[in-house]
N, C-alpha and C positions, 0 to 999 in steps of 0.2 A: 176057321179062328185062327185068324193068328196071335200069335202072343204080342204083337208090333201093336196087334188095334187094344189090347188090354191092357200094354202101354198108354198108347194116349190118351185113353179112355179116363182112366184113374187118375193120368195128371191133368185132363179138362177140366175133369169133377172135385180134384182138388185145388188147382188154378181159381176156376172160377168162368173160367176168359179162354177162348180158343182161342185167342192171340198170347197169350203167358201161355197159355202153354207150349203153343207152338215154338217161341221164343225160348222158351223150360230146355225144348228136346232137339233143338238148333234144326226143326223144319219148316216148309211154309205155311201158312196156316188150311190152304185149299189142299194142301195133302195131307192134314190133319182129319180136317172135314171132312174131305170124301173114308177114310179110314176108317169113322163113326160110321158114316153113312152105311160103308159096305156091314159093318158089325151092327147098325139094328136092321137091316134088312134081315141079312144069314137068322135072328132070332126074334124075324117078325113083330118087335115094338120098338119106340120112341121112346129111347132112354136118357134124352137131352132135351129140355125145352128151354131154346132160346129164349133173350131176353135184351130186353133196351142194357142191360149191365154186363151181361155177357150170358151163361148156361146155368142152370142148375138141374139136376139129376130128376125124371119123371120117379114114382113111385119104385115101378118097375126098377132102374135108371140106378138107384140108390140100394134095391136088395143086391143088385146082379154088381154094383163097385165093391160093396162088404165082398162075397167072392170071391170078385177078381182082385180086388190086395191081396185076401188073403191066398189065392190061386201064386201071385208073382215070390210073395212071401218067402214061398215054400220052391218057385224053381229055383229063385237067388238063391235059399241054403241049399238046396240039387245040386248047381252051377259050381259052388263056392268046395262043397265037399267032393264032388266029382273033383276038381282042378286040384286040390290038395292034396290028395288021395293019385293023384297021380303026375303033377307036375314036378320035375326038378331037374339038375343039374347046373351050369354054372353060361356067366352070362359077366360081360362088360363092357361098363357106357363109360361117355367118358362127355368127364360138363366143363366151360371156362369159370372163372373162377368167382365174376358177379352172378351168371344162373345160379351157379352152386350154392351160392349164400340162401339164396330162396329156394328152390328144385330141389336140393337134394338129402337136407330130411327126411322134407314130405314126402320122398321117391320114395324109401327105405324105408320109413313106415310101410309105408302103402304096399311093398312090394314082401314085408315080411309079415303084414295080417291079410293077405291075398297066398302067396305065395313061401312058405318058410322053407320049406325044402331048395329051393331057389336058391344057389352060393353068390350073392354079387362080388361083383370090381369091380370100384369105384376109381376115377381117374382125374382129377381138379388141373387141365395145363393152362395155355393157352390156347385160342380155336384153328393157330393156326396149326402145331403141334398134334389138336386131334384130326385135324386132316389126315396127316403123315400116317397116324396112328392106323385109320382107317382105312387108309390105302392101302397098309402093310398089316393089314389082318389082327392089329394087336385089341381090338377096339370092335366090339358087333355096336355100340348104337352111341352116337355123341350127337348133341344140343352144340349145333357150330351157327356163323354170322355168311358163311357165304359158300358156295360151292365150286369155282375155279377150277376145286384142284381134283374135282371127285374123279371116281375112275369107273365104277359100275355101283356106284350108290343108289339107294331108296331114301326118294327123298321124300319128308312131308311137311310145308311149310307150317310153325307155330303159331306165335305170332311176330309184334311188332313194337319195340321199343323206344317211348319217346327218348330225347338227350337231355341232362343235361348241364350247365352251367357251377360245381361243386365247388363253394369253397367254403373256408377258414372266417367267420363274421371278422375276426381279424387282418384281415387282408385288406389293405391299404386301398387297391383300386376293387375292391368285390362288388358285383352288380347288387345293385337297390332296387330293380324291377322284380317281378315277378314272370316274365316271360320278356325275350332278349332274340333280338335276328344276329345270324351267326356272322353278320359283316361286322356286329358292332362286337365281337368277341376276339378280334385280331389283335389288339394290340395288350391283354390281356397277358398275365407270365403263367404258358400253363406248364402244366409236365401230364406227358402223354404217353400211354406204353409210344415200343417202337416199331415200325413198319410189317413186324410182323403176326403182328396182332389184327386182328379180323376190325374189330373197332377204327383204329388208327388209319387205314387202309378206307373207310368209309370215310372220315373224317378229312381223311388227304383230301380224298376226291372228293366231299365239301368243299372245303380252303378255294380247290381248283378253280370249282365252279366261278366262288366269286370271288377271282384276283387277286387271296389273300395270301399272303404269306404269316402264318401263327408266330407268334410270341414263343417259339418253345426253349422253355430256360432250363426241361430235365427230361430226362427218361427214362421210366419203372417199368421194368418186365415184371414186377409183383405188383398186381391187388391191395396184400395189405399195407408191401412197402410207402404203395404209389398215394395209398390214402392215408397213411403217418405222416409224409413228406406235406400233403397236400392239410389237414389237420393244424400242422406243427407251420402252416401260415408261408410255405417257401412259391406257394403260386398256385392257381386252380386249374380245376382239371374237368373236360368237359364225359363225360360217366355216362351209362343208363341208375334212374332212380337205383337199382339192387345194388350197388354200389356200397352201399352205404347199410344196407343192411344188416353188418358184423359193426355197425357201431353203434354200439347202445350204448344212450348218456350223453353222444355227444352233441353239441349244438352245431351242422354244417347248415351253408346259406345253400338252397337248391334256384338256380334260375334256368326255368326251361325254355331251350333253342324252339324259336317258334315255328321256322321256317322248315315245310311241312316232309320236306324231303329227305332231312335230316333224321333217319329212322335209323333204329337198329334192327334186320331181320333176325328173328332167333329160327332153326332149321331142325329138323328133326331127321340127320339123315343114320344111313345103315345100312350096312349091305345087302347084295339083293337076299332077293325073299327065301331063293333057292339055295345060300346059303348061312341064314339065321335058322337057329337051337329052337325049338315050340317053350322054353326058354325064355331067350330071345325076344322071339313075336313076342308072347305073354309079358316081358317087360316095355317094348314097348308101348302095348297098349296103356299098359299104367301108368307110364311118361303121359301121356296122353289126357286121358282123365284123370291125374293130377295138376296139369298144368294148366289147364281149362277151370278143376275147382278153384285154383290160388288167384286166377284170373278174373274171376267169378264175385270171388271171395274176399277182393280189391285188396290180396296181401303181396299183389307184383305190382308195385309205382309204376304208374305211369306204361303200363304193356294195356293191347289190344286185340286178341284171338284175331287171326290172320281171319277173313270175311270168307270163304270155303270151310 
């Protein structure tokens, strides 16, 4: 009997459906069904009864479910105790400003809860600078938007973010629709970061693909100052939805860019596996879990997890 089988069975009972349980667990339904069938074979009894609307536990399944829940709870406590007792050290993590506005505090909170003895060094700077810091071994982990500068990185695709035209409602040329094609944005006065920013590189390529020369009226390499300028009505910007996370109480107009190729990929890059300390390896797992939780809860505007 495997721990995975217990988790799959408990999730299936709680969800009431193999399909919903498979979605929650991030596996295909056939794999989930196969593992539960193996568990039933090992116990020589039927645990789940299939119905047109899903699954329900049999009498034996209900009795096993209660004990399996208890066993998983004990295993979780034992694992947490072991990790917190032995894991300490130092890890440095880099985030771009938009990413930090969504991910920073939840990640730090999760690390404090799971590994209170690990000392965090958090860096917030442009994606291009994060790449250079990874290459010079100043960071262990970073969320970046492209990997052209990678030397010996370990790379995990995280998510894709839809991009929005963001403006103050007072901007005279503010768009009035909910969605817009990129080729309709070229005449807007735009405030963008410079070319060292990963987002700017992606936008340059997208504009070039449409043979558009954007009307850039300002270049600002600070998210806070850039959004201040947008809020003041000096122009619009193109950013992921996360860019407005720190603008509490400010009414901003967001218009989604509908071109399917205009997206910002978020990639978790780290030093190679053999260079990462146990603390850094643990932090990478916590960061992945935190990202998945934020997206699943709808707290990351315009983000969808990478399909793999």
